[in-house]
C-alpha positions as CSV (number, residue, x, y, z in Angstrom):
1,M,32.4,39.3,-31.1
2,K,29.9,40.9,-28.7
3,K,27.0,39.9,-31.0
4,L,28.2,36.5,-31.3
5,S,28.5,36.0,-27.5
6,V,24.8,37.4,-27.1
7,L,23.6,34.9,-29.8
8,L,25.3,32.0,-28.0
9,A,23.8,33.0,-24.7
10,L,20.4,33.2,-26.2
11,L,20.9,29.9,-27.9
12,L,21.9,28.2,-24.7
13,V,18.8,29.5,-22.9
14,F,16.5,28.4,-25.6
15,C,18.0,24.8,-25.5
16,Q,17.6,24.8,-21.8
17,L,13.8,25.7,-22.1
18,S,12.9,23.9,-25.3
19,A,12.0,20.2,-26.1
20,C,15.5,19.9,-27.8
21,S,17.1,19.8,-24.4
22,S,18.3,16.3,-23.4
23,F,18.6,17.2,-19.7
24,D,22.0,16.0,-18.5
25,R,20.4,15.5,-15.0
26,I,16.8,14.9,-14.7
27,R,15.1,16.2,-11.5
28,F,12.6,13.6,-10.3
29,G,9.9,15.0,-7.9
30,T,8.7,12.5,-5.3
31,A,7.4,13.6,-1.7
32,G,8.7,13.4,1.9
33,E,10.7,10.9,3.5
34,G,8.6,7.9,4.8
35,G,6.2,8.0,2.0
36,N,5.8,5.6,-1.1
37,Y,6.6,8.3,-3.6
38,N,9.9,8.8,-2.0
39,L,10.5,5.0,-1.8
40,F,9.5,4.4,-5.3
41,G,11.5,7.3,-6.7
42,K,14.7,6.1,-5.1
43,A,14.3,2.5,-6.2
44,F,13.4,3.5,-9.7
45,A,16.2,6.1,-10.1
46,G,18.8,3.5,-9.0
47,H,17.6,1.1,-11.7
48,L,17.6,3.8,-14.4
49,A,21.2,4.6,-13.2
50,E,22.2,1.0,-13.6
51,D,20.6,0.3,-17.0
52,T,20.8,3.6,-18.8
53,D,22.7,6.6,-19.4
54,L,20.2,8.9,-17.6
55,K,21.2,10.8,-14.6
56,I,18.4,11.1,-12.2
57,E,18.3,13.4,-9.3
58,V,15.5,12.6,-6.8
59,K,14.0,15.6,-5.2
60,S,11.8,15.4,-2.0
61,T,8.8,17.7,-2.2
62,A,5.5,18.3,-0.4
63,G,3.8,15.9,-2.7
64,S,1.4,15.9,-5.6
65,A,0.3,19.6,-5.7
66,A,3.9,20.8,-5.3
67,N,5.1,18.4,-7.9
68,L,2.5,19.6,-10.5
69,R,3.4,23.3,-9.8
70,L,7.1,22.5,-10.0
71,M,6.6,20.6,-13.3
72,S,4.6,23.5,-14.7
73,E,7.6,25.9,-13.8
74,N,9.9,23.5,-15.6
75,Y,11.9,22.7,-12.5
76,L,11.1,19.1,-12.4
77,Q,11.4,16.9,-15.5
78,V,9.7,13.8,-14.0
79,A,7.4,13.5,-10.9
80,I,4.6,11.5,-9.5
81,A,1.1,12.7,-8.6
82,Q,-2.3,11.5,-7.5
83,N,-4.8,11.5,-10.4
84,D,-7.3,13.6,-8.5
85,M,-4.6,16.4,-8.0
86,I,-3.7,16.2,-11.8
87,D,-7.3,16.5,-12.6
88,E,-7.7,19.8,-10.4
89,A,-4.4,21.1,-11.8
90,L,-5.8,20.6,-15.5
91,K,-9.1,22.3,-14.6
92,K,-7.1,25.4,-13.2
93,G,-5.3,25.6,-16.6
94,M,-1.9,24.2,-15.4
95,S,0.1,22.6,-18.1
96,G,3.7,21.4,-19.1
97,F,3.4,17.8,-18.1
98,Q,2.0,14.5,-19.7
99,A,1.6,11.0,-18.5
100,I,3.9,8.1,-18.7
101,A,2.0,5.5,-16.5
102,S,-0.1,4.9,-13.4
103,L,1.8,3.2,-10.9
104,Y,-0.4,1.8,-8.1
105,T,-3.4,2.5,-6.0
106,E,-3.0,5.0,-3.1
107,Y,-5.3,4.2,-0.2
108,C,-6.7,7.0,2.1
109,Q,-5.8,5.8,5.6
110,I,-6.9,7.6,8.7
111,I,-4.8,6.3,11.8
112,V,-5.4,6.6,15.6
113,R,-3.8,5.0,18.5
114,D,-5.5,1.7,19.7
115,D,-6.1,3.3,23.1
116,S,-7.7,6.2,21.6
117,S,-11.6,7.0,22.5
118,I,-11.8,7.9,18.6
119,N,-13.8,5.1,17.0
120,K,-15.1,6.9,13.7
121,I,-14.1,9.8,11.7
122,S,-16.9,11.9,13.1
123,D,-15.2,11.7,16.5
124,L,-12.2,13.8,15.2
125,R,-14.2,17.0,15.8
126,G,-12.0,19.1,18.3
127,K,-9.0,16.7,18.0
128,S,-5.5,17.4,16.9
129,V,-5.2,15.8,13.4
130,S,-2.2,15.7,10.9
131,V,-3.7,16.0,7.4
132,G,-0.4,15.8,5.5
133,E,2.1,18.5,4.3
134,A,0.6,21.6,2.7
135,E,0.4,21.1,-1.2
136,S,0.1,17.4,-0.7
137,G,-2.5,15.1,-2.2
138,T,-3.0,13.8,1.4
139,E,-4.2,17.1,2.5
140,S,-6.7,17.5,-0.3
141,N,-8.1,14.1,0.3
142,A,-8.2,14.8,4.2
143,Q,-10.2,18.1,3.5
144,Q,-12.8,16.2,1.2
145,I,-13.2,13.2,3.6
146,L,-13.6,15.5,6.7
147,S,-16.0,17.7,4.6
148,A,-18.0,14.7,3.7
149,Y,-18.4,14.0,7.6
150,G,-19.4,17.7,8.1
151,I,-16.0,18.5,9.7
152,S,-14.5,22.1,8.8
153,D,-11.0,23.3,9.5
154,K,-12.6,25.3,12.3
155,L,-13.8,22.1,14.1
156,L,-10.3,20.6,14.5
157,N,-6.8,21.5,15.2
158,K,-5.2,20.9,11.8
159,K,-1.5,20.1,11.6
160,N,0.4,20.0,8.4
161,L,3.1,17.4,9.1
162,T,5.1,15.1,7.1
163,Y,4.4,11.3,7.6
164,A,7.5,10.9,9.7
165,Q,6.7,13.8,11.9
166,A,3.0,12.7,12.2
167,A,3.9,9.1,13.1
168,E,6.4,10.4,15.8
169,A,3.6,12.8,17.1
170,L,1.0,10.1,17.2
171,E,3.2,7.6,18.9
172,V,3.9,10.0,22.0
173,G,0.2,11.4,21.9
174,E,0.9,14.9,20.7
175,I,-1.7,14.4,18.0
176,D,-4.9,12.4,18.0
177,A,-4.8,11.1,14.5
178,M,-3.1,11.2,11.0
179,F,-4.1,11.0,7.4
180,V,-1.9,9.0,5.0
181,T,-2.7,8.6,1.3
182,A,-0.2,6.0,0.0
183,G,0.1,2.6,-1.5
184,I,-0.2,-0.3,1.0
185,Q,1.6,-1.7,2.9
186,T,2.7,2.0,3.9
187,E,6.3,1.7,5.4
188,I,5.7,4.5,7.9
189,V,2.5,3.1,9.1
190,E,3.7,-0.4,9.5
191,S,6.7,1.2,11.4
192,L,4.5,3.0,13.7
193,A,2.2,-0.3,14.3
194,G,5.6,-2.0,15.2
195,K,6.1,0.6,18.1
196,T,2.6,1.2,19.3
197,A,-0.9,-0.4,18.7
198,I,-2.9,1.5,16.2
199,R,-6.3,1.3,14.5
200,L,-7.6,2.4,11.1
201,L,-10.9,4.4,10.8
202,P,-13.2,3.2,8.1
203,I,-14.8,5.5,5.5
204,E,-18.4,4.3,5.4
205,G,-22.0,4.9,5.2
206,E,-23.5,8.4,3.9
207,A,-20.0,9.9,3.9
208,L,-18.7,7.2,1.5
209,S,-21.7,7.8,-0.7
210,I,-21.1,11.6,-0.7
211,L,-17.3,11.0,-1.8
212,M,-18.1,8.5,-4.5
213,D,-20.9,10.7,-5.9
214,S,-18.9,14.0,-5.8
215,Y,-15.5,12.9,-7.2
216,D,-14.9,10.7,-10.3
217,F,-11.4,9.8,-9.4
218,Y,-12.1,8.1,-6.0
219,E,-12.5,4.1,-6.0
220,K,-13.7,2.0,-3.1
221,C,-10.8,0.1,-1.6
222,V,-10.5,-2.3,1.5
223,I,-7.4,-2.4,3.5
224,T,-7.5,-6.2,4.3
225,A,-6.9,-7.6,7.7
226,G,-3.3,-8.3,8.4
227,T,-2.0,-5.5,6.2
228,Y,-0.5,-4.0,9.3
229,S,0.7,-5.4,12.7
230,G,-2.3,-5.8,14.9
231,Q,-4.8,-5.2,12.4
232,D,-7.5,-7.9,12.6
233,E,-10.4,-6.6,10.6
234,D,-10.8,-5.4,7.1
235,V,-11.2,-1.6,6.9
236,Q,-13.3,0.1,4.1
237,T,-11.7,3.1,2.6
238,I,-11.3,5.1,-0.7
239,G,-8.4,5.3,-3.1
240,V,-6.9,7.2,-6.0
241,E,-4.2,6.2,-8.6
242,S,-0.7,7.5,-8.7
243,V,0.6,8.8,-12.0
244,L,4.2,8.9,-13.2
245,L,4.5,12.1,-15.3
246,A,7.2,13.6,-17.5
247,S,7.7,17.3,-18.5
248,E,6.7,18.0,-22.1
249,T,10.1,19.6,-22.5
250,V,11.8,16.2,-22.1
251,S,12.6,14.4,-25.4
252,E,10.7,11.4,-26.7
253,E,13.9,9.2,-26.6
254,V,14.4,10.0,-22.8
255,V,10.9,9.2,-22.0
256,Y,10.8,6.0,-24.0
257,K,13.9,4.9,-22.0
258,I,12.2,5.6,-18.7
259,T,9.0,3.9,-19.8
260,K,10.8,0.8,-21.1
261,E,12.8,0.7,-17.8
262,L,9.5,0.8,-15.7
263,Y,7.8,-2.1,-17.6
264,D,10.8,-4.3,-18.3
265,H,12.0,-4.2,-14.7
266,T,8.8,-4.0,-12.6
267,S,9.5,-7.2,-10.8
268,E,13.1,-6.0,-9.8
269,I,11.9,-2.6,-8.6
270,Q,8.9,-4.2,-6.9
271,S,11.3,-6.3,-4.8
272,E,12.4,-3.1,-3.1
273,L,9.1,-1.8,-2.3
274,P,6.6,-2.6,0.5
275,F,3.6,-2.0,-1.8
276,T,2.4,-3.5,-5.0
277,L,3.7,-1.8,-8.2
278,E,1.5,-2.4,-11.2
279,P,2.2,-0.1,-14.2
280,A,-0.8,0.4,-16.3
281,L,-3.0,3.1,-18.1
282,K,-5.5,3.1,-15.3
283,G,-7.1,6.3,-14.1
284,I,-5.1,8.6,-16.4
285,T,-7.0,11.7,-17.4
286,L,-4.4,13.5,-19.5
287,S,-2.5,12.9,-22.7
288,L,0.5,10.4,-22.9
289,H,3.9,11.7,-23.6
290,S,5.1,10.7,-27.0
291,G,8.0,8.7,-25.8
292,A,5.5,6.6,-23.5
293,K,3.1,6.3,-26.4
294,K,6.0,5.0,-28.6
295,Y,6.8,2.3,-26.0
296,Y,3.2,1.1,-25.7
297,L,2.8,1.0,-29.5
298,E,6.0,-1.2,-29.8
299,A,5.0,-3.4,-26.7
300,G,1.4,-4.0,-28.2
301,I,-0.3,-2.3,-25.2
302,E,-3.7,-0.9,-26.0
303,I,-3.8,2.9,-25.5
304,P,-7.2,4.2,-24.6
305,A,-8.8,6.5,-26.9
306,G,-8.1,10.3,-26.1
307,M,-4.6,9.5,-24.8
């Protein structure tokens, strides 16, 4: 009897850790409140709950790097991450996750109050700046952008704040600037613009060239005039792609359902979001999950070589 109990316990552990697990409750890693990962995660989870038998538990995290770490540790079964952070994780030997789809372009946005004397990124030297949460894609982008302008951590008062915390701090003048990497229109930025006049700092000139030459994952983007209240001019910046990921331990059947729901109901999900959702295979640098691949083949969507 004792041997049988031990065998049953071992079998239970094996099924929880192996690909045979159906995951009665899927943990979906997003990011902090006020960010687009969190908005998309909640909207998408709601549609999955309505249309499928999947039980999705949305988890707020610090963002991309945290999601990738938690997926590699098998805590999260589905998550979102920036393609630049995915690329970095793969180079470090991290594993355990595969792609479902890219979702939308995330714009690097550097925000100051309109009454600020800061007119360009080089003016951030010596200032108090929120670079996003620790382990977030925003923090990584901020470090790379600041470095391209010759600004190290020692040359500014760096704050690791959530978007919501940073917006509140910028509104009352407790910080001088905040970095946000997110799809636009970003809800927290527009909310801030409705309370106090803001400006977006452009990424341009030699620094832009350095970033484009140094990192394959960046693309040139323009935040068009009128994106935010009071924004009268286009703003040059850079962006990365957001990617929906699944753990390798999640079954093909489950990921097929998730992928099909994403593509079949994009317009309904989009209606609940302030940014443009465009599921695709753009910017993906890792292999596709077999469940996603099954959907693409059935839908007649071309899969790039190597995925």
